[in-house]
C-alpha positions in Angstrom: 0.0 0.0 0.0 1.5 3.3 -0.9 1.4 6.3 1.2 0.5 9.5 -0.4 2.2 12.6 1.2 0.0 15.6 1.2 1.3 19.2 1.5 0.2 20.8 4.8 -1.4 24.3 4.5 -0.2 26.9 7.0 -2.5 29.6 8.3 -1.4 33.2 8.1 0.4 34.6 11.3 -1.6 36.6 13.7 -1.4 40.4 13.4 1.2 42.3 15.4 0.1 44.5 18.4 0.0 48.3 17.9 3.2 50.2 18.6 1.9 51.6 21.8 1.3 48.2 23.2 -1.9 46.5 24.3 -3.9 48.7 26.7 -7.0 46.9 27.7 -10.0 48.9 28.6 -10.7 48.8 32.4 -14.2 49.0 33.8 -15.0 52.2 35.6 -14.6 52.2 39.4 -17.7 51.9 41.5 -18.4 54.6 44.0 -17.5 52.2 46.8 -14.1 51.4 45.2 -13.5 55.2 44.7 -14.2 55.9 48.4 -11.9 53.1 49.5 -9.1 54.4 47.2 -9.5 57.9 48.7 -9.5 56.6 52.2 -6.3 54.6 51.5 -4.7 57.8 50.2 -5.7 59.8 53.3 -4.3 57.0 55.5 -1.0 57.0 53.6 -0.8 60.8 53.9 -1.5 60.7 57.6 1.1 57.9 58.1 3.7 60.0 56.3 2.9 63.0 58.4 3.1 60.9 61.6 6.5 59.6 60.5 7.7 63.1 59.8 6.5 64.4 63.2 8.2 61.5 64.9 11.4 62.1 63.0 11.2 65.9 63.9 10.7 65.0 67.6 13.6 62.7 67.5 15.8 65.4 65.9 14.7 67.9 68.5 15.6 65.5 71.3 19.2 65.1 70.1 21.6 66.5 72.6 24.2 68.6 70.9 27.5 70.2 72.0 26.7 73.4 74.0 29.8 75.2 72.7 32.7 76.8 74.6 32.2 77.7 78.3 33.6 81.2 77.9 30.9 82.4 75.5 27.9 80.8 77.2 26.5 84.2 78.4 28.1 86.4 75.7 24.9 86.6 73.5 23.1 88.2 76.4 25.9 90.5 77.6 26.3 91.7 74.0 22.8 93.2 74.2 23.0 94.7 77.7 26.6 96.1 77.6 27.3 97.9 74.4 30.8 98.9 73.1 30.2 102.7 73.0 33.0 105.1 72.3 33.7 108.8 71.8 35.5 110.4 68.9 36.0 108.9 65.4 36.9 105.4 64.3 37.8 104.0 60.9 38.4 100.3 60.1 39.7 99.4 56.7 39.8 95.7 55.7 41.7 94.7 52.6 41.7 91.0 51.5 45.1 90.2 50.1 44.2 86.6 49.1 41.4 84.1 49.8 43.1 83.2 53.1 44.7 86.5 54.1 43.3 89.9 55.2 44.9 93.1 56.4 43.1 95.5 58.7 43.9 99.2 59.5 42.2 100.6 62.5 42.3 104.3 63.4 41.0 106.1 66.5 40.8 109.9 67.0 39.6 111.5 70.2 38.7 108.2 71.8 39.3 108.1 75.5 41.3 105.0 76.5 42.3 103.7 80.0 45.9 104.8 79.5 44.8 108.4 78.6 45.6 108.4 74.9 43.3 110.2 72.6 44.5 108.7 69.4 45.7 105.3 68.2 46.4 103.1 65.2 46.5 99.3 65.0 47.7 97.1 62.1 46.2 93.6 62.1 46.9 90.8 59.7 45.2 87.5 59.7 45.7 84.2 57.8 43.1 81.5 58.1 42.4 78.2 56.4 40.6 75.0 57.3 43.3 74.0 59.8 43.5 77.1 61.9 44.2 80.8 62.1 47.3 83.1 62.6 46.7 86.7 63.7 49.1 89.5 64.6 48.2 92.9 66.0 50.8 95.7 66.1 50.3 99.0 67.9 53.1 101.6 67.0 51.9 104.1 69.6 52.2 101.7 72.5 54.9 99.7 70.8 53.1 96.5 71.7 52.6 93.3 69.7 49.9 90.7 70.2 49.8 87.4 68.4 47.5 84.4 68.4 47.8 81.0 66.7 45.0 78.4 66.5 45.7 74.9 65.1 43.2 72.1 64.6 44.4 68.7 65.9 43.1 65.1 65.7 40.9 65.7 62.7 39.1 68.6 64.4 38.5 66.9 67.7 40.9 69.3 69.5 42.1 72.9 69.0 45.5 74.1 70.2 45.8 77.8 70.9 48.9 80.0 71.7 48.6 83.7 72.5 51.3 86.2 73.4 51.5 89.9 74.3 54.8 91.9 74.3 55.1 95.5 75.6 58.2 97.7 76.1 58.0 97.8 80.0 57.0 94.2 80.3 54.1 94.9 82.6 51.6 93.4 80.1 53.8 90.6 78.8 51.8 87.4 78.6 52.2 83.9 77.1 49.3 81.5 77.2 48.8 78.0 75.8 45.3 76.5 75.6 43.8 73.2 74.4 40.1 73.0 73.4 38.7 69.5 73.5 35.1 68.3 73.1 32.7 65.5 72.3 29.2 65.1 71.1 27.6 66.6 74.2 30.4 68.5 76.0 33.3 70.8 75.6 36.4 71.6 77.8 39.4 73.9 77.9 42.9 73.6 79.6 45.1 76.7 80.1 48.7 77.0 81.1 51.0 80.1 80.8 52.6 83.1 82.3 51.0 86.5 83.0 52.6 89.4 84.9 55.6 87.3 85.9 53.6 84.4 87.5 52.1 81.2 86.2 48.5 80.8 85.3 46.6 77.5 85.5 43.0 77.0 84.4 40.4 74.6 83.1 36.7 74.6 82.4 34.1 72.0 81.5 30.6 72.5 79.9 28.1 69.7 79.6 24.7 69.4 77.9 22.4 67.5 80.2 19.4 67.6 77.9 18.7 69.3 74.6 17.6 72.3 76.6 19.7 72.2 79.9 23.4 72.6 80.1 25.8 73.4 83.0 29.5 73.7 83.7 32.2 75.2 85.8 35.6 76.9 85.5 38.6 77.2 87.8 41.7 79.3 87.5 44.9 80.0 89.6 46.8 83.2 89.1 50.3 83.0 90.6 51.1 86.7 90.8 48.6 87.4 93.5 47.7 83.8 94.5 44.0 84.3 93.5 41.9 81.2 92.9 38.9 82.1 90.8 36.0 79.8 90.2 32.7 80.2 88.5 29.7 78.0 87.8 27.1 78.3 84.9 23.7 76.9 84.3 21.7 77.6 81.1 18.2 76.5 80.1 16.6 77.1 76.7 12.9 77.1 76.0 10.5 77.9 73.2 8.8 81.2 73.0 5.9 82.5 70.9 6.9 85.2 68.5 5.8 87.0 65.3 6.4 86.0 61.8 9.9 86.5 60.4 10.8 87.6 56.9 11.5 83.9 56.1 7.9 82.9 56.5 8.2 81.4 60.0 4.9 81.4 61.9 3.7 79.8 65.1 0.1 79.2 64.0 -1.2 75.7 63.8 -0.6 73.9 60.6 1.9 76.5 59.4 5.2 76.0 57.7 6.9 76.0 61.2 5.5 72.7 62.1 6.1 71.2 58.7 9.7 72.5 58.4 11.3 72.5 61.9 14.7 73.2 60.4 13.9 77.0 60.1 14.8 79.3 62.9 12.2 79.4 65.7 11.5 82.1 68.2 13.2 81.0 71.5 14.4 82.2 74.8 16.9 81.0 77.4 17.8 81.7 81.0 21.3 81.6 82.4 22.8 81.9 85.9 26.5 82.4 86.6 27.9 82.2 90.2 31.4 83.4 91.1 32.1 82.6 94.8 35.5 84.2 94.9 34.2 87.5 93.8 30.9 87.1 95.6 28.9 87.8 92.4 25.7 86.2 91.1 24.6 87.0 87.5 21.2 86.2 86.0 20.8 86.5 82.3 17.8 86.2 80.0 17.7 86.4 76.2 14.5 86.4 74.1 14.3 86.1 70.3 11.0 87.9 69.6 11.2 87.7 65.8 14.0 85.7 64.2 16.6 87.9 62.4 14.6 91.0 63.4 14.0 91.7 67.2 16.1 90.3 70.0 15.8 91.4 73.7 18.1 90.7 76.7 18.1 91.3 80.4 20.9 91.0 83.1 20.8 91.2 86.9 24.0 91.2 88.9 24.0 90.8 92.7 27.1 91.0 95.0 27.8 89.7 98.4 26.5 92.9 100.0 23.2 92.3 98.2 23.7 95.4 96.0 22.3 94.8 92.6 22.3 96.3 89.2 19.9 95.5 86.3 20.5 96.1 82.6 18.1 95.8 79.7 19.0 95.8 76.0 17.5 95.2 72.6 18.7 94.7 69.0 16.5 95.6 66.0 17.6 94.5 62.5 16.2 96.5 59.6 16.7 96.1 55.9 20.0 98.1 55.7 20.6 99.1 59.3 20.8 97.7 62.9 20.0 99.5 66.1 21.1 98.5 69.6 19.8 100.1 72.8 20.6 99.4 76.4 19.8 101.0 79.8 20.8 100.0 83.3 19.6 100.7 86.9 22.0 103.6 87.4 20.4 105.6 84.6 23.1 105.0 82.0 21.7 104.9 78.5 23.7 103.4 75.5 22.8 103.2 71.9 24.5 102.1 68.7 23.4 102.6 65.1 24.9 100.7 62.2 23.8 101.6 58.6 25.0 100.2 55.4 25.8 102.6 52.6 25.2 100.1 49.8 23.4 96.9 48.9 26.4 95.0 47.5 28.8 92.7 49.3 31.4 94.5 51.4 29.5 97.8 51.2 30.9 100.5 53.7 29.1 100.7 57.0 28.5 104.0 59.0 28.3 103.7 62.8 27.0 106.1 65.4 27.6 105.7 69.1 26.1 107.6 72.1 26.2 107.2 75.8 24.5 109.2 78.6 25.4 108.5 82.2 23.1 110.6 84.5 24.8 109.4 87.7 28.2 110.7 86.8 26.9 113.5 84.6 28.9 112.4 81.6 28.0 112.1 77.9 30.0 110.9 74.9 29.3 110.6 71.2 31.2 109.0 68.5 30.9 107.9 64.8 32.9 105.6 62.7 33.2 104.0 59.3 33.9 100.4 58.4 35.2 99.8 54.9 35.6 96.3 53.4 
């Protein structure tokens, strides 16, 4: 029996899909599915906000280094004790390179403790990421002051050396310091010579919480055998304030709660006790409006329970800054700083005034800062 082979017939290949791909038509969502989808979106948004708030609270609870002990109360003292002067001052700053600057400082008619009514200082400074070198030369007093800062151990410590040389030797000084610190504390060690005798000192400043910090300092001066100690306590708290020019607001649901990285209105209290001198100082600083209005108050009490209170404020405007201070003895101080241009490094015009009713003395000064 013979087998007859038949030729198989192949069907045509199926058509290719369109270039955009197959996009099947989905049925429309029911109202119930739409509500469930919206509810799921709201839950996801609330969950993300909760995570953000938890992260912000964790960031706010982090304990940071409180900074050097010596400058713990400086932000308040800068507001209540102004550097007023009489006469005329000119400061000219000239950058010589990205790391070096030269400063010429002139004073005319300014009363100084040594009775001079004129002065000139030449200051040069070289700074980089590793440290700073500064020299101050006064040709009228024939004195030289120098300071060297050097970073050590990848920034974990800072070595400092300062010296002062005068013709008669009465103000000669040589001091070596070492700044050390950790994540939540900072310390300082001092050793040197001042007035012909040795000087030993150390201080320690510790952050207890993210708001509370405390520390102490001890120093021995060999010339007169004095032993000086001081103790400091500082507490920071939030304070309600007005809106700043950066859009910071304290109202509910504002950008402040959503962006805690912006500057917030705050206040802090500080107390400093010096048993050897029999002095107790209480300090208070309040940021009313960030970068605009800052207020300060200081109360000093001695061992005889005699006290003196000082109040001060700083007001930053668009192109000027005004400082005002008054104390319990009736002394009034004011400083006005106005920029003469909008560009970087524009000259600054300064006005200084002080009126002391108790001693019946008044002084006025003006100055110019260039560069």
